N, CA, C and O of each residue as an XYZ file, in Angstrom:
700
protein
N      34.338     66.935    -56.662
C      34.940     65.680    -56.282
C      36.305     65.909    -55.626
O      36.661     65.259    -54.643
N      37.029     66.818    -56.181
C      38.354     67.113    -55.644
C      38.248     67.717    -54.234
O      39.140     67.516    -53.409
N      37.186     68.439    -53.960
C      36.971     69.038    -52.646
C      36.668     67.936    -51.621
O      37.155     67.982    -50.492
N      35.877     66.967    -52.015
C      35.542     65.855    -51.119
C      36.791     65.065    -50.760
O      36.971     64.679    -49.605
N      37.659     64.821    -51.746
C      38.915     64.105    -51.473
C      39.812     64.910    -50.543
O      40.488     64.343    -49.684
N      39.821     66.244    -50.711
C      40.616     67.112    -49.848
C      40.095     67.027    -48.398
O      40.878     66.952    -47.451
N      38.753     67.042    -48.245
C      38.152     66.969    -46.907
C      38.469     65.618    -46.275
O      38.831     65.558    -45.100
N      38.340     64.549    -47.030
C      38.630     63.204    -46.522
C      40.098     63.084    -46.151
O      40.439     62.451    -45.152
N      40.976     63.696    -46.959
C      42.417     63.635    -46.717
C      42.784     64.243    -45.350
O      43.720     63.776    -44.702
N      42.069     65.258    -44.922
C      42.359     65.881    -43.634
C      41.524     65.280    -42.485
O      41.968     65.247    -41.338
N      40.352     64.824    -42.803
C      39.437     64.311    -41.777
C      39.867     62.948    -41.247
O      39.859     62.742    -40.033
N      40.234     62.030    -42.097
C      40.602     60.666    -41.687
C      41.803     60.674    -40.743
O      41.728     60.044    -39.688
N      42.909     61.355    -41.064
C      44.015     61.379    -40.099
C      43.620     62.042    -38.764
O      44.072     61.616    -37.702
N      42.784     63.072    -38.827
C      42.322     63.741    -37.602
C      41.500     62.787    -36.737
O      41.651     62.757    -35.515
N      40.615     61.997    -37.392
C      39.827     61.014    -36.659
C      40.702     59.936    -36.038
O      40.466     59.508    -34.908
N      41.700     59.507    -36.774
C      42.615     58.481    -36.259
C      43.360     59.003    -35.037
O      43.485     58.296    -34.037
N      43.860     60.243    -35.113
C      44.562     60.832    -33.972
C      43.605     61.003    -32.796
O      43.975     60.717    -31.657
N      42.380     61.467    -33.052
C      41.393     61.641    -31.993
C      41.072     60.313    -31.322
O      41.073     60.243    -30.093
N      40.798     59.260    -32.080
C      40.464     57.955    -31.509
C      41.629     57.371    -30.721
O      41.438     56.810    -29.642
N      42.840     57.506    -31.265
C      44.010     56.993    -30.549
C      44.177     57.725    -29.213
O      44.426     57.098    -28.183
N      44.039     59.045    -29.238
C      44.155     59.839    -28.019
C      43.053     59.465    -27.027
O      43.310     59.339    -25.830
N      41.832     59.288    -27.521
C      40.695     58.928    -26.674
C      40.944     57.602    -25.966
O      40.758     57.512    -24.753
N      41.358     56.579    -26.692
C      41.557     55.258    -26.077
C      42.736     55.249    -25.108
O      42.668     54.606    -24.060
N      43.806     55.947    -25.441
C      44.958     56.020    -24.529
C      44.572     56.766    -23.254
O      44.915     56.343    -22.150
N      43.859     57.874    -23.412
C      43.437     58.649    -22.250
C      42.442     57.855    -21.395
O      42.490     57.925    -20.167
N      41.554     57.110    -22.029
C      40.589     56.298    -21.288
C      41.297     55.205    -20.480
O      40.943     54.962    -19.326
N      42.291     54.549    -21.079
C      43.054     53.531    -20.346
C      43.797     54.149    -19.165
O      43.833     53.575    -18.077
N      44.383     55.312    -19.383
C      45.116     55.989    -18.321
C      44.174     56.352    -17.166
O      44.508     56.123    -16.003
N      43.028     56.902    -17.473
C      42.078     57.291    -16.425
C      41.527     56.073    -15.695
O      41.336     56.131    -14.480
N      41.268     54.978    -16.392
C      40.826     53.740    -15.734
C      41.896     53.209    -14.790
O      41.586     52.766    -13.684
N      43.140     53.249    -15.217
C      44.241     52.789    -14.369
C      44.354     53.675    -13.123
O      44.584     53.173    -12.023
N      44.192     54.979    -13.294
C      44.254     55.896    -12.154
C      43.093     55.649    -11.185
O      43.260     55.704     -9.967
N      41.925     55.378    -11.748
C      40.749     55.088    -10.922
C      40.968     53.807    -10.110
O      40.656     53.766     -8.920
N      41.495     52.782    -10.740
C      41.753     51.520    -10.036
C      42.813     51.706     -8.954
O      42.697     51.140     -7.867
N      43.831     52.486     -9.244
C      44.875     52.760     -8.267
C      44.289     53.500     -7.058
O      44.589     53.159     -5.914
N      43.473     54.489     -7.311
C      42.839     55.241     -6.223
C      41.897     54.337     -5.418
O      41.810     54.445     -4.195
N      41.204     53.458     -6.116
C      40.311     52.523     -5.450
C      41.088     51.589     -4.525
O      40.641     51.315     -3.411
N      42.231     51.103     -4.967
C      43.076     50.253     -4.128
C      43.582     51.010     -2.901
O      43.634     50.460     -1.801
N      43.950     52.262     -3.097
C      44.419     53.079     -1.978
C      43.312     53.264     -0.933
O      43.561     53.170      0.269
N      42.093     53.526     -1.403
C      40.968     53.715     -0.487
C      40.679     52.424      0.261
O      40.445     52.445      1.469
N      40.693     51.280     -0.459
C      40.442     49.995      0.203
C      41.517     49.684      1.238
O      41.211     49.183      2.320
N      42.777     49.976      0.912
C      43.869     49.730      1.854
C      43.708     50.608      3.097
O      43.902     50.143      4.220
N      43.355     51.866      2.892
C      43.141     52.763      4.026
C      41.954     52.298      4.857
O      42.001     52.341      6.086
N      40.893     51.856      4.196
C      39.718     51.360      4.927
C      40.076     50.140      5.756
O      39.682     50.038      6.918
N      40.814     49.222      5.173
C      41.143     48.006      5.920
C      42.029     48.332      7.118
O      41.903     47.697      8.165
N      42.921     49.308      6.983
C      43.744     49.706      8.121
C      42.907     50.393      9.196
O      43.150     50.208     10.388
N      41.924     51.183      8.776
C      41.048     51.856      9.733
C      40.058     50.878     10.349
O      39.643     51.060     11.494
N      39.673     49.843      9.607
C      38.655     48.901     10.071
C      39.207     47.919     11.103
O      38.457     47.448     11.958
N      40.478     47.605     11.044
C      41.050     46.620     11.974
C      40.874     47.054     13.434
O      40.440     46.239     14.249
N      41.190     48.295     13.796
C      40.955     48.682     15.198
C      39.470     48.609     15.594
O      39.146     48.243     16.723
N      38.574     48.960     14.661
C      37.147     48.872     14.961
C      36.712     47.429     15.165
O      35.918     47.134     16.059
N      37.231     46.533     14.338
C      36.896     45.121     14.487
C      37.429     44.572     15.805
O      36.731     43.843     16.510
N      38.641     44.916     16.128
C      39.218     44.443     17.393
C      38.442     44.981     18.589
O      38.248     44.278     19.581
N      38.006     46.216     18.490
C      37.200     46.784     19.567
C      35.866     46.030     19.686
O      35.367     45.820     20.791
N      35.299     45.630     18.555
C      34.052     44.854     18.580
C      34.285     43.502     19.254
O      33.458     43.055     20.049
N      35.400     42.854     18.942
C      35.701     41.567     19.585
C      35.883     41.745     21.097
O      35.429     40.916     21.886
N      36.542     42.823     21.486
C      36.718     43.094     22.910
C      35.364     43.274     23.600
O      35.134     42.739     24.685
N      34.480     44.025     22.964
C      33.163     44.264     23.556
C      32.356     42.980     23.642
O      31.628     42.761     24.610
N      32.485     42.127     22.627
C      31.747     40.867     22.652
C      32.306     39.914     23.710
O      31.554     39.158     24.326
N      33.620     39.949     23.920
C      34.197     39.164     25.024
C      33.661     39.664     26.363
O      33.309     38.871     27.236
N      33.605     40.962     26.513
C      33.062     41.546     27.737
C      31.583     41.171     27.896
O      31.127     40.876     29.000
N      30.848     41.185     26.792
C      29.442     40.763     26.828
C      29.328     39.335     27.353
O      28.504     39.050     28.223
N      30.153     38.449     26.825
C      30.109     37.047     27.270
C      30.426     36.923     28.752
O      29.774     36.164     29.469
N      31.407     37.654     29.202
C      31.744     37.611     30.621
C      30.600     38.155     31.484
O      30.321     37.623     32.558
N      29.950     39.201     31.013
C      28.873     39.809     31.796
C      27.629     38.931     31.856
O      26.868     39.021     32.820
N      27.398     38.077     30.842
C      26.199     37.237     30.879
C      26.481     35.833     31.410
O      25.594     34.978     31.414
N      27.699     35.598     31.851
C      27.967     34.288     32.455
C      27.224     34.222     33.791
O      27.101     35.219     34.502
N      26.739     33.036     34.108
C      25.892     32.843     35.288
C      26.566     33.354     36.577
O      25.942     34.113     37.318
N      27.815     32.964     36.864
C      28.427     33.458     38.116
C      28.506     34.985     38.190
O      28.268     35.576     39.243
N      28.842     35.615     37.062
C      28.939     37.079     37.071
C      27.569     37.739     37.214
O      27.434     38.761     37.887
N      26.565     37.158     36.586
C      25.207     37.692     36.749
C      24.763     37.626     38.205
O      24.223     38.592     38.745
N      24.996     36.484     38.828
C      24.588     36.315     40.229
C      25.333     37.304     41.118
O      24.730     37.961     41.967
N      26.636     37.406     40.924
C      27.452     38.307     41.734
C      26.979     39.756     41.586
O      26.940     40.502     42.564
N      26.623     40.148     40.373
C      26.241     41.519     40.084
C      24.804     41.847     40.521
O      24.530     42.976     40.927
N      23.904     40.894     40.445
C      22.487     41.205     40.599
C      21.839     40.752     41.907
O      20.868     41.363     42.353
N      22.352     39.704     42.522
C      21.672     39.105     43.683
C      21.838     39.970     44.926
O      22.920     40.462     45.247
N      20.708     40.125     45.603
C      20.719     40.754     46.926
C      20.051     39.778     47.893
O      19.350     38.861     47.465
N      20.262     39.968     49.168
C      19.712     39.053     50.178
C      18.192     39.113     50.265
O      17.558     38.131     50.652
N      17.603     40.244     49.914
C      16.158     40.415     50.057
C      15.372     39.862     48.861
O      14.141     39.878     48.879
N      16.054     39.379     47.834
C      15.374     38.920     46.616
C      14.773     37.538     46.772
O      15.263     36.696     47.524
N      13.687     37.336     46.030
C      13.142     35.985     45.889
C      13.749     35.375     44.636
O      14.404     36.065     43.854
N      13.531     34.094     44.451
C      14.102     33.433     43.275
C      13.516     33.984     41.982
O      14.234     34.112     40.990
N      12.235     34.309     41.972
C      11.623     34.846     40.753
C      12.167     36.243     40.441
O      12.345     36.590     39.274
N      12.429     37.036     41.467
C      13.024     38.359     41.246
C      14.427     38.228     40.670
O      14.799     38.969     39.760
N      15.199     37.295     41.194
C      16.549     37.075     40.671
C      16.488     36.576     39.232
O      17.235     37.039     38.371
N      15.596     35.633     38.983
C      15.440     35.106     37.618
C      15.114     36.233     36.648
O      15.738     36.350     35.593
N      14.137     37.062     37.002
C      13.745     38.169     36.125
C      14.878     39.169     35.937
O      15.114     39.635     34.822
N      15.573     39.497     37.006
C      16.688     40.445     36.912
C      17.791     39.903     36.003
O      18.369     40.640     35.203
N      18.077     38.602     36.136
C      19.125     38.002     35.307
C      18.715     37.984     33.838
O      19.514     38.327     32.967
N      17.475     37.588     33.558
C      17.010     37.540     32.170
C      16.988     38.925     31.536
O      17.376     39.089     30.380
N      16.540     39.912     32.286
C      16.514     41.284     31.778
C      17.932     41.780     31.529
O      18.199     42.426     30.516
N      18.832     41.482     32.441
C      20.223     41.915     32.295
C      20.864     41.307     31.046
O      21.557     41.998     30.300
N      20.633     40.021     30.825
C      21.193     39.358     29.638
C      20.643     40.014     28.373
O      21.400     40.304     27.447
N      19.338     40.247     28.328
C      18.727     40.848     27.148
C      19.229     42.267     26.922
O      19.481     42.654     25.781
N      19.379     43.050     27.985
C      19.887     44.419     27.849
C      21.336     44.431     27.366
O      21.711     45.241     26.519
N      22.133     43.535     27.906
C      23.528     43.442     27.459
C      23.587     43.112     25.963
O      24.386     43.682     25.220
N      22.739     42.197     25.544
C      22.690     41.800     24.134
C      22.286     42.993     23.265
O      22.926     43.280     22.254
N      21.233     43.673     23.665
C      20.770     44.827     22.894
C      21.824     45.927     22.859
O      21.969     46.618     21.851
N      22.555     46.090     23.948
C      23.604     47.107     24.012
C      24.743     46.806     23.033
O      25.422     47.718     22.561
N      24.944     45.533     22.736
C      26.059     45.136     21.868
C      25.625     44.738     20.459
O      26.434     44.196     19.706
N      24.390     44.988     20.088
C      23.894     44.574     18.773
C      24.656     45.219     17.612
O      24.810     44.601     16.559
N      25.121     46.424     17.787
C      25.837     47.109     16.708
C      27.151     46.413     16.365
O      27.691     46.625     15.279
N      27.668     45.598     17.259
C      28.942     44.922     17.014
C      28.838     43.899     15.886
O      29.856     43.476     15.339
N      27.622     43.501     15.537
C      27.474     42.517     14.472
C      27.928     43.066     13.125
O      28.136     42.297     12.187
N      28.083     44.382     13.013
C      28.624     44.969     11.782
C      30.076     44.552     11.543
O      30.533     44.502     10.400
N      30.782     44.262     12.601
C      32.216     44.034     12.513
C      32.626     42.573     12.606
O      33.803     42.254     12.434
N      31.685     41.681     12.874
C      32.020     40.264     13.004
C      31.276     39.469     11.939
O      30.336     39.968     11.320
N      31.700     38.244     11.736
C      31.054     37.398     10.737
C      29.656     37.003     11.207
O      29.347     37.044     12.398
N      28.828     36.623     10.251
C      27.467     36.211     10.585
C      27.475     34.949     11.446
O      26.652     34.799     12.349
N      28.417     34.039     11.156
C      28.510     32.813     11.967
C      28.801     33.138     13.431
O      28.185     32.574     14.336
N      29.737     34.044     13.651
C      30.078     34.414     15.024
C      28.888     35.087     15.702
O      28.609     34.821     16.871
N      28.195     35.946     14.983
C      27.040     36.605     15.583
C      25.971     35.571     15.932
O      25.314     35.686     16.967
N      25.793     34.571     15.084
C      24.832     33.504     15.384
C      25.234     32.746     16.651
O      24.381     32.387     17.461
N      26.529     32.507     16.815
C      27.028     31.827     18.018
C      26.753     32.674     19.255
O      26.349     32.152     20.294
N      26.972     33.975     19.142
C      26.734     34.885     20.268
C      25.246     34.902     20.620
O      24.885     34.890     21.797
N      24.396     34.930     19.613
C      22.949     34.901     19.847
C      22.543     33.595     20.514
O      21.709     33.588     21.420
N      23.129     32.494     20.070
C      22.839     31.203     20.702
C      23.275     31.187     22.166
O      22.572     30.645     23.019
N      24.419     31.774     22.453
C      24.896     31.829     23.842
C      23.937     32.639     24.699
O      23.640     32.257     25.831
N      23.457     33.743     24.172
C      22.490     34.560     24.910
C      21.210     33.765     25.161
O      20.702     33.723     26.282
N      20.700     33.140     24.108
C      19.460     32.366     24.246
C      19.636     31.181     25.186
O      18.734     30.867     25.963
N      20.784     30.524     25.122
C      21.057     29.390     25.999
C      21.120     29.828     27.457
O      20.621     29.135     28.343
N      21.732     30.974     27.699
C      21.829     31.489     29.068
C      20.437     31.804     29.617
O      20.122     31.452     30.754
N      19.617     32.457     28.820
C      18.258     32.787     29.269
C      17.456     31.509     29.508
O      16.742     31.387     30.503
N      17.585     30.555     28.577
C      16.846     29.294     28.736
C      17.303     28.542     29.976
O      16.481     27.982     30.700
N      18.602     28.524     30.226
C      19.150     27.834     31.401
C      18.620     28.458     32.692
O      18.239     27.750     33.625
N      18.602     29.774     32.733
C      18.089     30.475     33.920
C      16.611     30.117     34.122
O      16.182     29.820     35.237
N      15.848     30.151     33.040
C      14.422     29.841     33.136
C      14.152     28.414     33.565
O      13.262     28.165     34.379
N      14.917     27.471     33.021
C      14.726     26.054     33.377
C      15.028     25.814     34.848
O      14.264     25.147     35.545
N      16.118     26.347     35.304
C      16.498     26.128     36.706
C      15.527     26.832     37.647
O      15.205     26.310     38.714
N      15.062     28.008     37.257
C      14.121     28.737     38.114
C      12.790     28.009     38.221
O      12.103     28.118     39.236
N      12.421     27.269     37.184
C      11.155     26.527     37.206
C      11.197     25.310     38.129
O      10.151     24.762     38.476
N      12.380     24.890     38.524
C      12.487     23.709     39.381
C      12.310     24.032     40.864
O      12.177     23.128     41.690
N      12.309     25.328     41.198
C      12.135     25.704     42.608
C      10.941     26.645     42.745
O      10.455     27.195     41.756
N      10.488     26.819     43.948
C       9.342     27.672     44.227
C       9.687     29.138     43.960
O      10.816     29.580     44.176
N       8.689     29.874     43.488
C       8.895     31.293     43.198
C       9.126     32.101     44.468
O       9.766     33.152     44.426
N       8.624     31.632     45.571
C       8.767     32.352     46.841
C      10.080     32.031     47.553
O      10.419     32.648     48.563
N      10.808     31.062     47.016
C      12.095     30.650     47.601
C      13.053     31.837     47.559
O      12.941     32.709     46.697
N      13.985     31.860     48.490
C      14.996     32.900     48.546
C      15.903     32.814     47.303
O      16.092     31.738     46.735
N      16.452     33.953     46.900
C      17.331     34.008     45.731
C      18.571     33.136     45.915
O      19.167     32.693     44.933
N      18.962     32.888     47.159
C      20.125     32.037     47.414
C      19.921     30.625     46.871
O      20.866     29.995     46.395
N      18.695     30.134     46.943
C      18.419     28.780     46.440
C      18.635     28.722     44.933
O      19.254     27.784     44.431
N      18.131     29.714     44.209
C      18.312     29.739     42.753
C      19.774     29.932     42.399
O      20.288     29.263     41.503
N      20.440     30.829     43.083
C      21.849     31.073     42.755
C      22.697     29.834     43.022
O      23.593     29.523     42.238
N      22.429     29.124     44.115
C      23.164     27.891     44.417
C      22.909     26.844     43.345
O      23.837     26.176     42.890
N      21.667     26.701     42.948
C      21.306     25.736     41.913
C      21.989     26.064     40.583
O      22.543     25.184     39.923
N      21.940     27.319     40.207
C      22.569     27.746     38.948
C      24.087     27.542     38.976
O      24.667     27.066     38.000
N      24.723     27.896     40.077
C      26.176     27.743     40.183
C      26.583     26.274     40.176
O      27.566     25.905     39.533
N      25.841     25.444     40.880
C      26.158     24.008     40.896
C      26.000     23.396     39.508
O      26.836     22.601     39.077
N      24.945     23.759     38.821
C      24.739     23.230     37.467
C      25.788     23.762     36.497
O      26.212     23.049     35.588
N      26.199     24.991     36.683
C      27.234     25.561     35.811
C      28.558     24.826     35.999
O      29.284     24.592     35.033
N      28.869     24.464     37.234
C      30.117     23.741     37.519
C      30.076     22.313     36.972
O      31.063     21.817     36.427
N      28.930     21.664     37.124
C      28.831     20.263     36.699
C      28.645     20.122     35.180
O      28.858     19.045     34.624
N      28.259     21.182     34.535
C      27.979     21.126     33.091
C      29.245     20.941     32.261
O      29.177     20.446     31.136
N      30.363     21.321     32.785
C      31.601     21.235     32.004
C      31.798     22.521     31.225
O      31.617     23.617     31.756
N      32.173     22.377     29.956
C      32.428     23.551     29.123
C      31.099     24.205     28.754
O      30.263     23.595     28.087
N      30.916     25.426     29.184
C      29.647     26.122     28.971
C      29.576     26.721     27.570
O      30.578     26.814     26.861
N      28.377     27.120     27.197
C      28.170     27.790     25.912
C      28.946     29.094     25.869
O      29.475     29.479     24.826
N      29.011     29.767     26.998
C      29.752     31.030     27.070
C      31.237     30.797     26.798
O      31.864     31.572     26.076
N      31.802     29.734     27.372
C      33.221     29.425     27.134
C      33.472     29.102     25.656
O      34.479     29.521     25.087
N      32.567     28.370     25.054
C      32.699     28.062     23.625
C      32.585     29.323     22.774
O      33.287     29.475     21.774
N      31.702     30.218     23.176
C      31.538     31.481     22.448
C      32.792     32.337     22.572
O      33.229     32.953     21.600
N      33.361     32.374     23.751
C      34.599     33.137     23.951
C      35.708     32.570     23.061
O      36.468     33.330     22.459
N      35.802     31.259     22.976
C      36.798     30.644     22.093
C      36.555     31.017     20.636
O      37.504     31.280     19.897
N      35.293     31.042     20.216
C      34.965     31.413     18.836
C      35.356     32.864     18.551
O      35.864     33.173     17.473
N      35.120     33.743     19.509
C      35.500     35.159     19.344
C      37.018     35.278     19.215
O      37.518     36.007     18.358
N      37.741     34.566     20.061
C      39.208     34.616     20.012
C      39.735     34.077     18.685
O      40.673     34.635     18.116
N      39.141     33.004     18.195
C      39.589     32.416     16.924
C      39.368     33.383     15.763
O      40.236     33.533     14.903
N      38.209     34.038     15.737
C      37.960     34.989     14.658
C      38.871     36.195     14.770
O      39.320     36.721     13.752
N      39.154     36.643     15.981
C      40.072     37.768     16.174
C      41.479     37.406     15.704
O      42.191     38.251     15.161
N      41.881     36.144     15.912
C      43.197     35.698     15.435
C      43.293     35.788     13.913
O      44.344     36.117     13.365
N      42.206     35.497     13.255
C      42.188     35.585     11.784
C      42.427     37.039     11.354
O      43.191     37.296     10.423
N      41.785     37.967     12.020
C      41.952     39.393     11.698
C      43.391     39.836     11.948
O      43.961     40.607     11.176
N      43.966     39.337     13.035
C      45.327     39.731     13.404
C      46.401     38.944     12.654
O      47.588     39.255     12.756
N      45.988     37.938     11.908
C      46.922     37.057     11.174
C      47.892     36.368     12.118
O      49.074     36.230     11.804
N      47.404     35.937     13.264
C      48.251     35.264     14.253
C      48.224     33.782     14.017
O      48.873     33.029     14.743
């Protein structure tokens, strides 16, 4: 019995010291982990801002490239028919969109939806206007029709999309 009391006399204080050390060390390591996690997040956010801004720049360029006047200026030749111009414009818009799909990683889902709507609206507008004239008509007829409708339409989907991109970029820049 005396041996058991001797063992308990040394074991209990040792357990108390061990548990106290364990809990203090665990709190210290958790605090260090959280501190390191904050440092990594801060570094990521600083590294991510230039990438996000570059994505906004590319999306602005995308919008400019798929605007009707720029498409016509870039793609129309004198030898084209209206159907050739229509197809070239639709293909160009789709290729531009596919080329910029990776940018959706850096922008909000709402903004990406707006960009997709602008792309779809541009393609639909080209298709609607092309259907109103003969396929054998010269490309000048389609381009004139598209430009006149773009001017009379007022604020285009592309202009609204550009404004949305600028507004989201302002949020990132805290302007």
